[in-house]
GUFILO-761485 format. One line per field, with one value per residue: residue number from 1; z, x, y of N, C-alpha, C in turn; residue in three letters. Coordinates in steps of 0.05 Angstrom, whole numbers, plus 32768, in hexadecimal, padded with zeros to 4 digits. Example, Ala and Ser with C-alpha at 12.3 -4.5 7.8 and 13.67 -1.06 7.14 Angstrom:
2
n <- 1,2
n.c3 <- 809C,808E
n.c1 <- 8108,8101
n.c2 <- 7F8E,7FD3
ca.c3 <- 809C,808F
ca.c1 <- 80F6,8111
ca.c2 <- 7FA6,7FEB
c.c3 <- 809C,809D
c.c1 <- 8108,8102
c.c2 <- 7FBE,8001
res <- ALA,SER
This chain:
65
n <- 1,2,3,4,5,6,7,8,9,10,11,12,13,14,15,16,17,18,19,20,21,22,23,24,25,26,27,28,29,30,31,32,33,34,35,36,37,38,39,40,41,42,43,44,45,46,47,48,49,50,51,52,53,54,55,56,57,58,59,60,61,62,63,64,65
n.c3 <- 81CD,81D1,819F,8176,8137,8104,8124,8138,8166,816B,8171,817D,817C,81B3,81B0,8178,8135,8110,80D9,80D7,80F1,80CB,80A2,80BC,80C4,8091,806E,8035,8000,7FDD,8016,804C,808C,80CF,8111,8150,8143,8127,80EA,80CB,80A9,806E,806D,80A3,80B6,80BC,80E7,8111,8150,816F,81A7,81E1,81DC,81B3,817B,8139,80FA,80B9,807E,8043,8001,7FE3,7FA9,7F86,7F70
n.c1 <- 803E,804D,8050,8051,806B,806C,808C,80B2,80C3,809C,808F,8059,8025,7FF6,7FB4,7FB2,7F9F,7F9B,7FA1,7FBE,7FEE,8001,800F,8036,805C,806B,8055,8052,8027,8017,7FF3,7FD8,7FB9,7FC3,7FAD,7FC2,7FC0,7F90,7F6E,7F65,7F33,7F39,7F14,7F0E,7F3D,7F46,7F25,7F37,7F53,7F92,7FB1,7FDD,8013,7FFC,7FFF,8013,800F,8027,8015,802E,801B,8030,804C,8048,8050
n.c2 <- 8132,80ED,80BC,8081,8073,8046,8026,804A,807E,80B9,80FE,8128,815C,8164,8149,8141,8133,80F6,80FE,812F,8120,80FB,811D,813C,8114,810C,80E5,80BB,80AE,8071,8057,8030,8039,8026,8028,801D,7FE7,7FE1,7FE8,8027,8046,806F,8098,80A4,80B9,80F1,80FE,80E1,80E5,80E5,80C4,80C7,8099,807B,804E,8051,8034,8034,8017,7FFF,7FED,7FAF,7F97,7F5A,7F16
ca.c3 <- 81D5,81C4,8192,8167,811A,80F8,8138,813F,8176,815D,8183,8170,818E,81C0,81A2,815C,8126,8100,80BF,80DB,80F7,80B2,8094,80CB,80BF,8074,8063,8018,7FF5,7FE9,802F,805E,80A7,80E6,812B,8165,8137,8119,80D1,80CC,808E,8065,8074,80BF,80BE,80C5,8100,8126,8161,817B,81C4,81EA,81D9,819C,8167,811D,80E6,809D,806F,8027,7FF1,7FD8,7F91,7F84,7F5D
ca.c1 <- 8037,805D,8043,8064,8063,807C,80A0,80C4,80B7,8095,8084,8045,8015,7FDF,7F9A,7FB7,7F91,7FAB,7FA7,7FD4,8006,800B,801B,804F,806E,8071,804E,804F,8013,7FFE,7FF5,7FC1,7FC0,7FB9,7FB1,7FC1,7FBA,7F76,7F6D,7F56,7F2B,7F42,7EFF,7F0F,7F57,7F44,7F16,7F44,7F65,7FA5,7FB6,7FF7,801B,7FF0,8012,8009,801E,8021,8019,802F,8016,8047,8045,8055,8042
ca.c2 <- 8118,80D9,80A6,8071,8070,8031,801D,805F,8093,80D2,8112,8139,816C,8158,814A,8143,811F,80E3,810B,8143,8111,80EF,8134,8142,80FD,810C,80CB,80BB,809C,8066,8048,802C,8041,8017,8036,8009,7FCD,7FE1,7FF8,8040,804E,808A,80AB,80AA,80C3,810D,8101,80D1,80F3,80D3,80C7,80BF,807D,806D,8043,8054,8025,803A,7FFE,8004,7FD5,7FA1,7F88,7F40,7F04
c.c3 <- 81C5,81B8,8183,814A,810E,810A,8142,8151,8166,8171,8173,8185,819A,81AE,8184,814D,8117,80E5,80C2,80E1,80DD,80A2,80A1,80C5,80A2,8067,8045,8010,7FE2,8003,803C,807A,80BC,80FF,8141,815B,8128,8101,80D5,80AF,8087,806D,8092,80C8,80C8,80E0,8117,8136,816F,8198,81C9,81E7,81C3,8189,814B,810B,80CA,808C,8051,8017,7FE5,7FBF,7F90,7F72,7F66
c.c1 <- 8047,804C,8059,8059,8077,8093,80B4,80B6,80B2,8087,8071,8035,7FFF,7FC6,7F9E,7FA8,7FA4,7FB3,7FBE,7FEE,8012,8019,8036,8064,8077,806C,8048,803B,8021,8005,7FDA,7FCB,7FB3,7FC0,7FAD,7FB7,7F9F,7F77,7F5B,7F4E,7F33,7F2D,7F00,7F29,7F56,7F38,7F23,7F58,7F78,7FA8,7FD3,7FFB,800C,8006,8005,801B,8014,8029,8018,8029,802F,803E,8055,8046,8042
c.c2 <- 8104,80C3,8096,806F,805C,8028,8031,8074,80AC,80E5,8124,8149,815C,815C,814D,812D,810D,80F0,811F,8135,8105,8105,813A,812D,80FC,80F1,80CE,80A6,8088,8057,8044,8032,802E,8027,8021,7FED,7FCB,7FF3,8010,8047,806A,809F,80B3,80B7,80DF,810F,80F1,80E1,80E0,80D9,80BF,80A1,806E,8063,8044,8044,802D,8021,8004,7FEB,7FCA,7F92,7F6E,7F2E,7EE8
res <- MET,LYS,ILE,THR,ILE,ASN,GLY,GLN,PRO,PHE,GLU,THR,ALA,GLU,GLN,ASN,THR,LEU,ALA,ASN,VAL,LEU,ILE,GLU,PHE,ASP,ALA,LYS,GLU,PRO,PHE,ALA,VAL,ALA,LEU,ASN,GLY,ASP,PHE,VAL,PRO,ARG,SER,GLN,VAL,GLN,ALA,THR,VAL,LEU,LYS,GLN,ASP,ASP,SER,VAL,GLU,LEU,LEU,SER,PRO,ILE,GLN,GLY,GLY
């Protein structure tokens, strides 16, 4: 199935969870996750099943002053 991660096309298995896709994508901590523009709490990442054309954004904290 085709999804988008950080604006880039990504191919993954049907009925895959968000947690598995993050592992496949080799996402590096720390980051927050948004699915189709909505924040996904860390406690829900394992149970969230992705669908065709979903859009995942990984948001890294930025330090500043």
